[in-house]
N, C-alpha and C positions, 0 to 999 in steps of 0.2 A: 242624583239631585244636586251631592256636593259638585257633581263633574258639570251638570249643569249649570250653577253656578259662577264655577272658574269661567266655562266657556264661555259667559255672557260677560264675565270681567273683561276677559282677554281681549274678546271684540269691541269693547266699549273705549279700553286703553287704546286698543290698537290704531282707530281712527282718531283721540287726540282729543275726544270731545271731555266739554265736563262730563264728569261722570260720581256715584256714588254706589257703588257696589259690596254685597254683603256677603261671607259665608260663614259667618261665624260672631259671637258677642262682640267683634269688634265694631260692629257696624252700629252707633250708638249715636242717631243724632241727636240734639239736647239730651244728651245724656240717659234719652233709653232705651234699653237693648231692644232691638226689630227683628231680628232674625232667628229667634227661637223661637221653634214648636214642632209639633211633628207633623204639620202640613206648608205648603210654602210656595209664595206668589214671587211671580217676575213682575215690578213695575217698570214700565220703559215709556220713557214722557220728555217732554221735552223742556230745555232747559228751564224754565223761566219758574213754575209753581214747585221748587225743590220746599222753598221754606215752609210752603205749605204744605207739601205731606209730611213734612218732616213733626210737624203736631199732628196731623190726622192721626196716620197710622200706628202712633203708641195709644192713639184715644180709640181708635180701633181693637187694638187687641184686648182694650180692657173690657170689652163687650163680646155679650157670650159667643157672637157668633166667631168674632176675631180672637178669642181668648189663646188661641192652640196654631195661628198662622204666624209663621215665620215669612220676612219681606226680605228681597234684593229688591235693591233701586239700579235704574241706569238712568242719568239725564244728559241732553245732547241737542242738538240741532234738529227743530221738528221736523223736517225732509228728509236729514240722514238717520234721526231716530226710526221714522218709518220703513226707509228701505232695506233697513237691518232684520228688522221683523215680519219684512216682506221677505226675508234671506234665511228665514226660519233662523235666528236669533232667537232662545228661550222668553217669552213672554207670556205674561197672563193677563195683564191688565196694559193697556196703552193710554194716553193723556196727550194729543198733538194739540199745538199749536191751530190747525186750519184743518178743513174738512175734508181737504182732498185728500189728506195725508192719512186720515181712515179709510178713503176708499178708494187709496191706493191695496190697502192689504182686504178687500171687500174682492176687488180682482183676482188677488191671488190667493183667493180661498181661506182666508186665516180669522177674517171677521164678517158674521151674517151680513145677509142685503139689510134684515128688519134691526142694525144696530140700533139705529136713532131711537125704534119704540121698546127699548130694553130695559130702556130707563125714565124718570122726570124729564122734560126740559131739551126734549129731542135729545138724550144725555149730553148734555151741558151743564156741570156740574156748577162751574162757577165763571165769572168774567172779569171783564176793564174795560177802561176805555184808551184811549190814545192820549198819552201825556206829552211835553216837553220838558226835561228836566235840565237845566242853566245852572250855573255856577252861582254862590252864593252873595245877593244882591244885585243881581241878570242883571249884570254890568254891560251884556250887549244890549240891553232894554228889550229882548225878545218877549213877545204877546201873540202874533198871529202866525199864520203860517207866511205869510210874506214877510216879516221876519225874519225868517231862513233864507232868502236871497238877498239880504242885505251882502252888500262889498264884505268880506272876509270875512264872515260868518265861517266857523266851520262845522259841520253837522257827524255825526258819529250814529248810522244805522245798520243794523246788518243786513248782510247779501239773501235779496228773494229767492236764491237759487237754492240756498240749506235752510234759510230758518222761516217760519210761521209768520215768529213777530214781522218782519221785515215787509210781507204782506201788507198785516192792520199798518202798520207805519207808511206806510206810501198810499195807501186807500182811502186812508185820512185829510192830506191834504185833496187827493185826483177827486175826492167824493165834491170838496169844495168848491173847487174849481170848475170841474165838469158840471157844476149842480147836478150831483146825483149820475151823472154818465151821458146827461145829454148832450154836454158841451165837450164831446172827447178830445179833441183839438186842445182845448184849454187847458184840459185836466193832464194830459204828456205835456203838453210846453210846459208846464212847471215843472213838472216830474225830468225832463232833462235840461232845466236848467238846475235843480238844484245839486244830481247826481253830476251831473259835466262840472257842477263851479263851485260846488260845496263839500259834497261827501268824499272825504278825503281818505278813511278806514272802510271796512267792510268786511266786522267781522263775522263771523261763522251762525252766530245764535244770540237769542237777547241779550242771554246773561255774560256772556263774551263782552258782548256790545256794553252793557252796563259796566264790565270791568273795564275798559278800555277807556271811556269818561273817566273811572276810577282813577287811573293811572294819570289825567291830566291830559288827557287830549281830546281835541274838542269843545266848542263854544256851547253845544246844544245835544243833551241825548234825544232822540226821538224812540221811547217805550212806552213800555205797558202804564196806567195808572199805579199798578202795585209796587211796580217796580222803583219809581218815583219815590211813592211810599216810605220804603224798604231805606231809602236811600236818604233822603230827609231825617228818617228815624235816628240814622248815625252819625248825624252832624253832631251828636253831642256829644261825640269821644275824637272825634274825626278831626283831621288837623286843620286849620283855616283854609286850607289850599285846595280842600276834598269838599267841603261844606255846599250843601247844593241849595237851591231852592226847585219846585216845577209849576208848571202853568197847565191849566185843560185849557186848550184853545175855545173862543168860540164854537166851532163847529170843527168834529173832533168823530170817531168811530166806534160803532159798540165790538169788542171784541168777543168771540164764545171759542171756547178752547174745548172739544170733545173730547169725554171717555168713551173706552169701549172694550168688551171684553173678548179676549183672541179665543176662537174656538178650538184652537189645538191645544189649547189648555189641559191641563194633566189634574186640576182641579177647579173645574168649571164653577162648581157651585159656593168655593171659599171668593171665586173671585166676585160674580159676581154678588155675593158678599157683601164685598169693600165696595160693590160701587154703588149699591143700594146704600150703604152706611154715608157716602159722601153726602148726601141728599137728604138728609138727617138736621133736623134743627140745630142738637152740637157742633156736626162739621160745619154746619154753614154760616155756623157765629165766630169757629176755627178760623175756616177763609176768608171772611172779614176781618178779622183781629191782624193775620198775616196779610190784608192791604189787597183781597182779592173780594172784587162784587158778587153778594151773594146771587140766589136766582130763586129763593123760597120767597113769596112775597109779604110775610110774615115775618122776618127774618131783616130782607130788603128793608123795611122800614125800621124794624128795630134797632140797626145800624146805618143809619142813614148817615149820622152826624160823622163819620167815620171819612167819609166820601164827600169833602168840601165842595171841588168842583161842581160847578151850575152850568155847563153850557147851553147855548142857545137852540144848539142843532147834533144831535147825534144820528150820523147815517150808520144802518144796516148794510151786513148781505145781503138781506133778503130785496129790501128796495134799488139796490145797485143793481143786483143780479136782472130783476124785472125788467131794468131799462137798458144794460148791456146786448138781455139774449133778446131783445125782440126781433122779431124778422129771422129767428134763426131754424123756424120747422122744417125747411124745406132739406135741409142737409140732416137734419136728427128725428128723424120717421116723424116726419108732421106735429112736433110739438116741440115752442121755442125753450132753450135752455132757461134755469134759470141758477137763484142763488149762488153759487161757489163754481158750479158747471158753468157757467153763461161768465160769470170773472175770470175762470182760471184760462177760458179758451181766448179770450179777447184781451186778457193783460198779461195773464202768468205764465202760460204753457209755452212750448217751445216757439211757437210764432206767436206768442201773445206781445202785445205793445212795451211794455216797460219791460220786458225780458231782454226784446234787440236796444231800447234804452241803454240797460247794462252793458250788453255786448258792445254795443258802440260805445263806451264809454259818455255817455252822455248825450249821443247824437240819437236822432229820432230815423 
């Protein structure tokens, strides 16, 4: 087991991603030991939810099911993390930014085809919405997606080739400008302008994008609401030039971050127990306290005040996929593509329109 943990850490550090690996008592997020135990789980996740797991894991270890389970953690860009697990980096539970990063593991045979049915809410334990983070006082007067295209506005958002959060970030303005995919040309024209004239840096992950913004680059950070909440909480101790505000645009996008058990796990029962815990009332409250939107209806209502943004429209991957997948049945065994399959094929796949925009430096 020690060898597995060492290999995991080496793999993560070798590709230079943000990570937190532990094989001993030094793994102490929030001051709580999470690595000791006669059983062990490797959590491989995208970068953004680390603050959530740093409180979730110690809470799980206090339960009967988790009392003797130690954890190692690896965090990084969602696509990169998924590809590592596909190459058999040790993993027991995965949490990625987007569904296609789990689908990759289904194709590789390391996640069961019915993974969505193995936990509530299609195995999505928390979520968020796309937000705009600006400098304190909002000096560039940013309120809508159109404001990002003002002359001189520099935008920070990660690269969709490695980052799931980048996909969500781009889908929000695309959905508004395309009217939910109906006017694809208008949606892509907006993104081409944004990438060509306003996106100066392309970090690998959502968390790296946040760090880039914290270091003073850019006027606007497109990010998850939970990242925006975290940054604003830091205002109390941040220097004046690092203080921020954030805006939830009038139209934004619902972010859904799936979790799955890896079927090659040495402790499938422990992995399933951990995933089940993520949907308990206790864990849902902890997610909310860390800025992530819970999914259990009673906790959604209980924690509503923690999420003051009130957009007029929140687009979803389901409704966008329905439009973008219409008419694809002939090429897909008689059934139109839906959801992420449709969105990836149209926008983010190797031949996707947004992929081409990035490859061509903002040209369509």
